[in-house]
C-alpha positions in Angstrom: -53.3 106.4 -227.4 -50.5 108.4 -225.8 -53.2 110.7 -224.3 -55.0 107.7 -222.7 -51.8 106.4 -221.1 -51.0 109.9 -219.8 -54.5 110.2 -218.2 -54.1 106.7 -216.7 -50.8 107.6 -215.1 -52.2 110.8 -213.7 -55.1 108.9 -212.0 -52.6 106.3 -210.6 -50.4 109.1 -209.2 -53.3 110.8 -207.5 -54.4 107.5 -205.9 -51.0 106.8 -204.6 -50.6 110.3 -203.1 -54.0 110.0 -201.4 -53.0 106.7 -199.9 -49.7 108.1 -198.6 -51.5 111.0 -197.1 -53.9 108.8 -195.2 -51.1 106.6 -193.9 -49.0 109.6 -192.7 -52.0 111.0 -190.8 -53.0 107.8 -189.0 -50.1 107.7 -186.5 -50.8 111.3 -185.5 -54.4 110.6 -184.8 -53.4 107.6 -182.7 -50.8 109.6 -180.8 -53.2 112.4 -180.2 -55.8 110.0 -178.8 -53.2 108.3 -176.6 -51.9 111.7 -175.4 -55.5 112.9 -174.6 -56.2 109.7 -172.6 -52.9 110.1 -170.7 -53.8 113.6 -169.7 -57.2 112.5 -168.5 -55.7 109.8 -166.3 -53.6 112.3 -164.5 -56.5 114.4 -163.4 -57.3 114.1 -159.7 -59.9 115.9 -157.5 -58.0 115.7 -154.2 -54.3 115.9 -153.3 -52.0 117.0 -150.4 -49.3 119.6 -150.4 -47.4 120.7 -147.3 -49.9 120.4 -144.4 -53.0 121.0 -146.5 -55.4 118.8 -148.4 -56.8 120.4 -151.6 -60.1 119.7 -153.3 -62.4 121.3 -155.9 -64.4 123.2 -153.3 -61.6 124.3 -151.0 -58.9 123.3 -148.6 -58.5 121.5 -145.3 -55.3 122.6 -143.4 -53.9 120.4 -140.6 -52.8 123.0 -138.0 -51.7 120.6 -135.3 -52.4 117.3 -133.6 -53.6 117.7 -130.0 -53.0 114.8 -127.6 -54.9 113.5 -124.6 -54.9 110.4 -122.4 -58.0 108.4 -121.5 -58.1 105.1 -119.7 -54.3 104.8 -120.1 -54.5 105.1 -123.9 -53.1 108.0 -125.9 -55.2 109.8 -128.5 -54.9 112.8 -130.7 -57.4 115.2 -132.2 -57.0 117.1 -135.5 -57.0 120.9 -135.2 -58.1 122.0 -138.7 -59.0 124.9 -140.8 -61.5 124.7 -143.7 -61.4 127.3 -146.5 -64.0 127.8 -149.2 -62.2 128.6 -152.5 -65.3 128.6 -154.7 -67.5 131.5 -155.6 -70.5 129.9 -153.9 -71.6 129.3 -150.3 -70.8 125.8 -149.2 -71.0 123.7 -146.0 -67.6 123.4 -144.4 -68.0 119.6 -144.2 -68.6 119.4 -147.9 -65.2 120.9 -148.7 -63.3 117.7 -148.0 -65.6 114.7 -148.5 -63.0 111.9 -148.4 -62.1 110.4 -145.0 -58.8 111.3 -143.3 -56.9 108.1 -142.4 -54.0 108.0 -140.0 -51.1 105.5 -140.1 -48.1 104.9 -138.0 -45.1 102.5 -137.9 -45.4 100.3 -134.9 -42.9 100.5 -132.1 -40.4 98.0 -133.7 -40.9 99.6 -137.1 -41.9 96.2 -138.6 -45.2 97.3 -140.1 -47.3 100.4 -140.7 -50.7 100.2 -138.9 -54.0 102.0 -139.4 -54.9 104.0 -136.3 -58.5 103.7 -135.0 -60.3 106.9 -135.9 -63.7 106.1 -134.5 -63.2 107.4 -131.0 -65.4 110.3 -129.9 -63.1 112.9 -128.5 -65.9 114.4 -126.4 -65.9 111.3 -124.3 -62.9 112.7 -122.6 -65.0 115.4 -121.0 -67.9 113.1 -120.3 -65.7 110.7 -118.4 -64.3 113.5 -116.4 -67.8 114.8 -115.5 -67.2 118.1 -117.3 -70.5 118.5 -118.9 -70.0 122.2 -119.8 -66.8 121.4 -121.8 -68.5 118.3 -123.2 -71.3 120.4 -124.7 -68.9 123.1 -125.9 -66.7 120.6 -127.6 -69.7 119.2 -129.5 -70.8 122.7 -130.5 -67.3 123.3 -131.9 -67.3 120.1 -134.0 -70.9 120.6 -135.1 -69.8 124.0 -136.6 -68.5 122.0 -139.6 -72.1 121.7 -140.8 -72.3 125.5 -141.0 -72.1 127.3 -144.4 -69.0 129.2 -145.4 -69.1 132.1 -147.7 -66.6 132.3 -150.6 -62.9 132.7 -149.5 -64.0 132.4 -145.8 -62.3 130.1 -143.3 -63.5 128.0 -140.3 -61.0 127.0 -137.5 -62.4 123.9 -135.8 -61.7 120.4 -134.5 -62.4 117.1 -136.1 -65.1 115.2 -134.2 -63.3 111.9 -133.9 -59.9 111.3 -132.5 -57.2 108.6 -133.3 -55.7 106.1 -130.9 -51.9 106.2 -131.0 -50.0 103.0 -131.5 -46.9 104.4 -129.8 -45.3 107.8 -128.8 -42.2 107.4 -131.0 -42.9 107.1 -134.7 -44.4 109.8 -137.0 -48.0 110.0 -138.0 -49.0 109.8 -141.7 -52.3 111.4 -142.7 -53.9 110.6 -146.1 -57.3 110.8 -147.8 -59.4 107.8 -148.5 -62.5 108.0 -150.7 -64.6 104.7 -150.3 -67.5 106.3 -152.3 -65.4 107.2 -155.3 -66.7 106.1 -158.7 -63.2 105.9 -160.2 -59.6 105.6 -159.1 -58.9 109.2 -160.1 -60.5 110.9 -157.1 -57.4 111.1 -154.8 -53.9 111.5 -156.2 -52.0 108.5 -154.9 -48.6 110.2 -155.3 -49.6 113.4 -153.5 -51.7 112.1 -150.6 -49.5 112.2 -147.5 -49.1 114.7 -144.6 -46.5 113.7 -142.1 -46.6 114.9 -138.5 -43.9 114.5 -135.9 -45.3 112.5 -133.0 -43.3 114.4 -130.4 -45.2 117.6 -131.3 -48.5 116.1 -130.3 -47.6 116.1 -126.6 -46.7 119.8 -126.8 -50.1 120.8 -127.9 -52.9 121.3 -125.3 -56.6 121.7 -126.0 -58.1 125.1 -125.2 -61.8 125.2 -126.3 -61.8 129.0 -126.2 -59.6 129.0 -129.3 -62.5 127.9 -131.4 -65.7 129.6 -132.6 -69.1 127.9 -132.7 -70.7 130.4 -135.1 
């Protein structure tokens, strides 16, 4: 009889120990899952640092903003450098697929407005009947479709210019990815490049600074 009681107590002890073990492990599993999900949510394909946008295929550096005037309106073009940081050959235009948006506080600083970025900068040369420079400008911007070998760079111009709201407040450049399949494509906390508007007027456009190869 005593032997049967001893066996019963042993079985009961094992059952209680097993239950305690299961309970003590459950929170760890939950925390681990939560921690893993948190890390995944913080992964972004694109972000900005300094004057450069970074992506999985390379970088796009904003060298300067070049201003010009057309029909009494002020515009600026992006002078940029693509760099292929992969080990494969890629088209320069594929390095940074999100759009670059420009924003600026209006003159009385009451609101931040999106600057129209659908202006063809080549129109400046066409309107001034400078066909040679018009063709050369288009060749320069078309070079973005050329392939870049690993670790190689391309110094070029963005095809479209932005219309300034005023000549006083800074320009804020950021990436926008309308074709993204999730919200994790562009890091919202690291997605801003600020340019002093005064520097735009100091930069003149020299088409000989750029290669069309």
